[in-house]
VOBA-1610 file (N, C-alpha, C; in pm, whole numbers, padded with zeros to 5 digits, always signed):
BEGIN
Met-00301+03253-01922Met-00197+03189-01978Met-00121+03206-01817Lys-00137+03090-01737Lys-00053+03064-01658Lys+00085+03125-01635Pro+00206+03185-01515Pro+00302+03199-01541Pro+00394+03028-01559Ser+00493+03012-01664Ser+00534+02880-01618Ser+00588+02887-01444Gln+00602+02763-01408Gln+00676+02736-01275Gln+00813+02682-01260Pro+00885+02771-01163Pro+01050+02783-01206Pro+01060+02646-01160Phe+01193+02609-01212Phe+01243+02452-01150Phe+01330+02482-01035Ser+01357+02402-00941Ser+01431+02447-00864Ser+01538+02268-00831Leu+01594+02296-00776Leu+01675+02178-00716Leu+01644+02069-00639Lys+01587+01957-00651Lys+01558+01822-00568Lys+01613+01751-00576Lys+01654+01690-00417Lys+01767+01592-00404Lys+01665+01411-00336Ile+01637+01370-00427Ile+01608+01179-00439Ile+01672+01170-00318Gly+01597+01046-00260Gly+01679+00952-00202Gly+01601+00774-00270Leu+01684+00732-00318Leu+01615+00577-00349Leu+01647+00473-00332Leu+01502+00368-00324Leu+01516+00227-00248Leu+01420+00160-00291Ser+01455+00031-00242Ser+01341-00044-00319Ser+01369-00171-00242Asp+01270-00244-00204Asp+01294-00408-00205Asp+01372-00400-00024Thr+01316-00331+00049Thr+01287-00351+00210Thr+01273-00441+00236His+01147-00511+00231His+01065-00648+00252His+01020-00651+00389Ser+00996-00539+00411Ser+00945-00553+00562Ser+01077-00478+00651Gln+01191-00441+00615Gln+01280-00383+00730Gln+01358-00303+00646Leu+01373-00168+00735Leu+01415-00096+00699Leu+01530-00018+00878Asp+01651-00014+00852Asp+01715+00005+00951Asp+01697+00188+00950Asp+01661+00202+01117Asp+01693+00351+01152Asp+01806+00439+01115Ser+01899+00346+01101Ser+02016+00444+01035Ser+02008+00469+00890Val+01905+00415+00778Val+01904+00453+00658Val+01886+00632+00698Phe+01774+00696+00787Phe+01751+00822+00770Phe+01848+00900+00764Gln+02012+00809+00779Gln+02094+00931+00786Gln+02124+00966+00636Phe+02137+00810+00594Phe+02156+00886+00440Phe+02026+00963+00359Leu+01914+00946+00405Leu+01812+01004+00352Leu+01767+01149+00390Glu+01847+01209+00481Glu+01864+01338+00560Glu+01838+01442+00467Pro+01954+01460+00378Pro+01954+01568+00281Pro+01790+01587+00172Cys+01779+01420+00167Cys+01707+01420+00114Cys+01563+01503+00060Asp+01507+01567-00058Asp+01376+01631-00022Asp+01270+01575-00021Glu+01264+01482-00120Glu+01184+01340-00123Glu+01251+01174-00114Val+01153+01084-00124Val+01198+00972-00053Val+01141+00910-00172Trp+01155+00802-00292Trp+01105+00686-00335Trp+01120+00584-00311His+01045+00464-00361His+01048+00338-00324His+01012+00240-00463Ala+01081+00198-00479Ala+01048+00136-00641Ala+01005-00024-00600Gly+00910-00042-00470Gly+00845-00174-00474Gly+00930-00251-00396Asp+00830-00369-00349Asp+00839-00495-00237Asp+00908-00393-00091Ile+00803-00303-00060Ile+00816-00232+00096Ile+00817-00338+00163Gly+00686-00449+00153Gly+00682-00553+00245Gly+00581-00530+00343Asn+00545-00436+00447Asn+00443-00393+00480Asn+00449-00216+00518Ile+00352-00195+00555Ile+00287-00076+00558Ile+00326+00030+00674Ala+00384-00048+00741Ala+00472+00017+00878Ala+00569+00088+00815Val+00649+00017+00758Val+00771+00051+00632Val+00753+00210+00566Ala+00583+00182+00487Ala+00546+00288+00447Ala+00534+00379+00498Asp+00483+00413+00622Asp+00425+00484+00719Asp+00578+00574+00749Lys+00675+00482+00786Lys+00774+00567+00867Lys+00892+00651+00739Leu+00828+00614+00603Leu+00904+00671+00499Leu+00797+00790+00509Glu+00651+00801+00493Glu+00620+00868+00437Glu+00588+00986+00549Ala+00615+00966+00663Ala+00609+01090+00771Ala+00769+01155+00772Phe+00866+01130+00695Phe+00983+01131+00695Phe+01026+01241+00614Arg+00967+01263+00548Arg+00974+01323+00396Arg+00826+01350+00261Pro+00838+01370+00192Pro+00750+01343+00090Pro+00808+01250+00024Phe+00693+01114-00008Phe+00721+00982-00098Phe+00644+00934-00162Arg+00679+00920-00296Arg+00615+00816-00373Arg+00650+00708-00377Ala+00607+00567-00432Ala+00603+00456-00423Ala+00556+00356-00507Val+00568+00249-00533Val+00490+00176-00634Val+00503+00006-00558His+00384-00040-00602His+00375-00159-00500His+00489-00282-00603Gly+00516-00378-00486Gly+00593-00475-00555Gly+00514-00595-00545Asn+00600-00731-00600Asn+00522-00872-00599Asn+00495-00905-00499Ile+00564-00851-00403Ile+00556-00974-00259Ile+00485-00899-00142Asp+00422-00704-00225Asp+00347-00653-00170Asp+00209-00751-00088Gly+00156-00669+00056Gly+00027-00766+00062Gly-00105-00616+00009Gln-00210-00646+00018Gln-00335-00569+00024Gln-00313-00434+00034Gln-00252-00413+00166Gln-00253-00250+00234Gln-00156-00153+00143Val-00075-00262+00152Val+00030-00141+00050Val-00009-00144-00104Arg-00087-00252-00157Arg-00142-00220-00272Arg-00279-00118-00281Leu-00288-00108-00253Leu-00434-00007-00198Leu-00348+00115-00198Arg-00263+00132-00148Arg-00229+00245-00132Arg-00124+00345-00233Tyr-00038+00229-00289Tyr+00009+00288-00413Tyr+00011+00191-00559Pro+00050+00256-00677Pro+00019+00163-00780Pro+00112+00090-00806Glu+00105+00001-00947Glu+00175-00086-00962Glu+00288+00011-01056Leu+00184+00112-01112Leu+00289+00185-01224Leu+00289+00336-01187Leu+00402+00439-01154Leu+00347+00544-01150Leu+00445+00646-01245Arg+00367+00725-01327Arg+00414+00816-01412Arg+00383+00943-01372Phe+00494+01032-01319Phe+00485+01213-01258Phe+00647+01290-01332Asp+00576+01391-01355Asp+00712+01484-01348Asp+00780+01603-01247Cys+00920+01517-01218Cys+00978+01621-01082Cys+01048+01724-01150Glu+01096+01791-01136Glu+01157+01959-01195Glu+01228+01939-01289Gly+01120+01854-01371Gly+01138+01881-01547Gly+01204+01737-01616Val+01159+01641-01480Val+01203+01548-01604Val+01075+01432-01593Asp+01054+01363-01665Asp+00957+01280-01692Asp+01017+01121-01636Val+00930+01078-01512Val+01027+00992-01459Val+00910+00846-01442Leu+00901+00745-01481Leu+00827+00638-01467Leu+00867+00538-01397Met+00843+00491-01296Met+00849+00420-01196Met+00772+00298-01192Thr+00821+00171-01175Thr+00783+00021-01164Thr+00792-00063-01068His+00787-00157-01023His+00847-00219-00944His+00970-00354-01027Ile+00928-00420-01089Ile+00910-00520-01246Ile+00907-00453-01425Gly+01059-00376-01446Gly+01059-00374-01541Gly+01166-00392-01640Gly+01265-00470-01562Gly+01326-00469-01640Gly+01459-00423-01653Tyr+01517-00413-01770Tyr+01673-00245-01816Tyr+01679-00321-01916Pro+01763-00198-02027Pro+01755-00165-02170Pro+01869-00293-02188Gly+01754-00322-02313Gly+01792-00469-02429Gly+01716-00561-02389Lys+01656-00545-02219Lys+01529-00673-02145Lys+01458-00624-02062Tyr+01405-00533-02139Tyr+01279-00515-02052Tyr+01156-00596-02029Ala+01100-00588-01933Ala+01045-00652-01904Ala+00899-00678-02027Pro+00823-00765-02038Pro+00736-00761-02158Pro+00619-00633-02177Pro+00549-00615-02018Pro+00484-00573-02022Pro+00494-00404-02020Met+00621-00378-02038Met+00728-00231-02042Met+00771-00159-02165Arg+00760-00302-02242Arg+00834-00264-02386Arg+00740-00180-02464Glu+00610-00194-02492Glu+00514-00086-02574Glu+00541+00093-02529Leu+00525+00052-02360Leu+00487+00178-02288Leu+00636+00292-02336Leu+00694+00169-02295Leu+00883+00247-02334Leu+00940+00315-02442Arg+00840+00197-02598Arg+00922+00242-02705Arg+00790+00339-02758Ser+00696+00353-02701Ser+00578+00459-02741Ser+00585+00609-02698His+00594+00583-02581His+00656+00755-02479His+00738+00692-02373Pro+00875+00693-02415Pro+00979+00690-02304Pro+00967+00791-02190Pro+01020+00770-02093Pro+01038+00874-01997Pro+01188+00918-01984Lys+01225+01039-01918Lys+01342+01072-01953Lys+01433+00990-01862Leu+01366+00938-01705Leu+01446+00828-01573Leu+01308+00735-01574Phe+01384+00615-01617Phe+01264+00474-01550Phe+01385+00407-01475Ile+01270+00361-01361Ile+01306+00334-01237Ile+01220+00180-01195Cys+01342+00094-01140Cys+01250-00083-01080Cys+01303-00076-01039Gly+01287-00205-00941Gly+01343-00276-00883Gly+01333-00429-00855His+01327-00485-00791His+01252-00656-00810His+01410-00741-00757Ser+01491-00683-00896Ser+01595-00758-00945Ser+01701-00799-00795His+01727-00710-00693His+01810-00679-00599His+01933-00619-00663Ile+01896-00595-00743Ile+02080-00566-00834Ile+02091-00427-00836Leu+02195-00361-00812Leu+02255-00233-00844Leu+02268-00213-00975Lys+02155-00128-01009Lys+02241-00116-01160Lys+02181+00037-01233Val+02237+00101-01289Val+02249+00253-01390Val+02288+00266-01482Ile+02177+00248-01591Ile+02234+00231-01731Ile+02140+00328-01822Asn+02205+00394-01898Asn+02198+00475-02025Asn+02165+00414-02087Asp+02022+00414-02169Asp+01975+00344-02319Asp+01948+00434-02407Pro+02057+00499-02498Pro+02070+00547-02569Pro+01918+00536-02700Ala+01931+00382-02692Ala+01797+00379-02838Ala+01655+00450-02776Leu+01614+00454-02650Leu+01522+00545-02577Leu+01521+00668-02527Gly+01681+00689-02546Gly+01737+00838-02476Gly+01654+00818-02340Leu+01705+00715-02229Leu+01593+00746-02092Leu+01759+00678-02028Leu+01724+00694-01869Leu+01830+00675-01789Leu+01745+00600-01688His+01818+00451-01700His+01749+00360-01613His+01817+00318-01459Met+01738+00333-01376Met+01796+00355-01257Met+01725+00224-01162Asn+01797+00126-01129Asn+01740+00013-01001Asn+01789+00026-00898Pro+01788+00063-00764Pro+01872+00097-00687Pro+01935-00025-00566Gly+01883-00155-00649Gly+01980-00255-00570Gly+01827-00294-00444Ala+01873-00351-00374Ala+01749-00392-00235Ala+01839-00315-00094Cys+01758-00264-00027Cys+01823-00239+00122Cys+01775-00334+00224Gly+01713-00398+00217Gly+01635-00496+00330Gly+01693-00604+00301Asn+01664-00694+00406Asn+01767-00800+00427Asn+01690-00935+00406Glu+01572-00978+00299Glu+01539-01060+00253Glu+01558-01058+00088Gly+01598-01202+00055Gly+01677-01172-00057Gly+01852-01221-00142Trp+01867-01275-00204Trp+01979-01333-00225Trp+02147-01223-00217His+02084-01093-00245His+02208-01000-00272His+02305-00981-00163Lys+02403-00949-00160Lys+02484-00962-00008Lys+02511-00837+00022Val+02494-00694-00038Val+02532-00599+00022Val+02383-00528+00002Lys+02342-00401+00091Lys+02217-00366+00110Lys+02289-00237-00014Thr+02186-00192-00093Thr+02236-00024-00176Thr+02111+00037-00135Leu+02126+00197-00181Leu+02022+00306-00219Leu+02098+00395-00330Leu+02013+00437-00371Leu+02045+00616-00474Leu+02001+00683-00419Arg+02134+00819-00440Arg+02076+00911-00411Arg+02087+01031-00551Phe+02036+01118-00538Phe+02059+01203-00659Phe+01986+01323-00671Asp+02061+01427-00762Asp+01960+01547-00753Asp+01890+01572-00950Leu+01776+01577-00913Leu+01684+01646-01044Leu+01687+01832-01040Asn+01713+01874-01119Asn+01718+01965-01161Asn+01775+02019-01265Ala+01603+02109-01300Ala+01571+02125-01424Ala+01567+02085-01580Gly+01518+02041-01536Gly+01544+01858-01674Gly+01669+01803-01658Arg+01742+01800-01578Arg+01852+01749-01593Arg+01864+01627-01439Ile+01938+01529-01424Ile+01937+01417-01387Ile+02098+01467-01316Glu+02144+01433-01185Glu+02271+01530-01148Glu+02344+01449-01027Asn+02457+01400-01027Asn+02519+01415-00900Asn+02500+01280-00767Leu+02445+01167-00921Leu+02436+01016-00873Leu+02531+00957-00793Glu+02512+00962-00662Glu+02563+00844-00552Glu+02518+00697-00519Val+02605+00623-00502Val+02562+00485-00500Val+02619+00479-00331Val+02571+00404-00237Val+02543+00390-00132Val+02561+00270-00074Glu+02667+00212-00044Glu+02678+00069+00018Glu+02608+00048+00140Leu+02490+00010+00194Leu+02453+00001+00327Leu+02521-00104+00409Gly+02637-00165+00425Gly+02737-00292+00449Gly+02617-00417+00380Lys+02637-00511+00430Lys+02635-00657+00431Lys+02466-00638+00481Arg+02451-00767+00390Arg+02311-00810+00399Arg+02236-00819+00560Gly+02167-00800+00636Gly+02136-00870+00809Gly+02272-00809+00864Gly+02382-00744+00828Gly+02472-00656+00901Gly+02462-00533+00932Lys+02570-00451+00954Lys+02558-00341+01048Lys+02553-00203+00914Val+02475-00110+00934Val+02506-00017+00860Val+02635+00061+00867Asp+02716+00071+00724Asp+02843+00140+00738Asp+02841+00264+00630Phe+02747+00299+00556Phe+02719+00406+00512Phe+02861+00459+00410Gly+02897+00346+00322Gly+03002+00401+00247Gly+02957+00451+00147Val+02985+00600+00070Val+02905+00651+00006Val+02955+00620-00090Gly+02981+00586-00221Gly+03065+00609-00348Gly+03017+00704-00483
//
């Protein structure tokens, strides 16, 4: 029998909907993170390459992603990180309005943390019916109808999700000002 692996704290940077655009100043926000996760619509492989070179990187492809991105990243990614069961996809919906392909999976085998992108709307919602936390980091690229670029940062610590931070990166198409809330 193998001894169980002890958990340690990991700081996660979560982004979505870069749509081929990633301000270099975003790396200021990601600097303290141990891993970076992307919830789809990366846009091009160059953005993914930059993030992969920076920190350990996990991602799913989104509906606008081309073949290069789709070959490298799955549509659905499920993994354990520091004792937290994570399910990530691009089009997932949100509590009470999950996307049809996700409903049965979430009901039959809910994760502790469900992450998606697509809407360009930052949402963090507890789903008590399924016992999970839903996160959508909004959008940090310049394409789309969102007005403010956003990201999330949080800790995973021995099965707990802690210290959630919302970061507003300034107006879409504008200068990054790192308003952390």
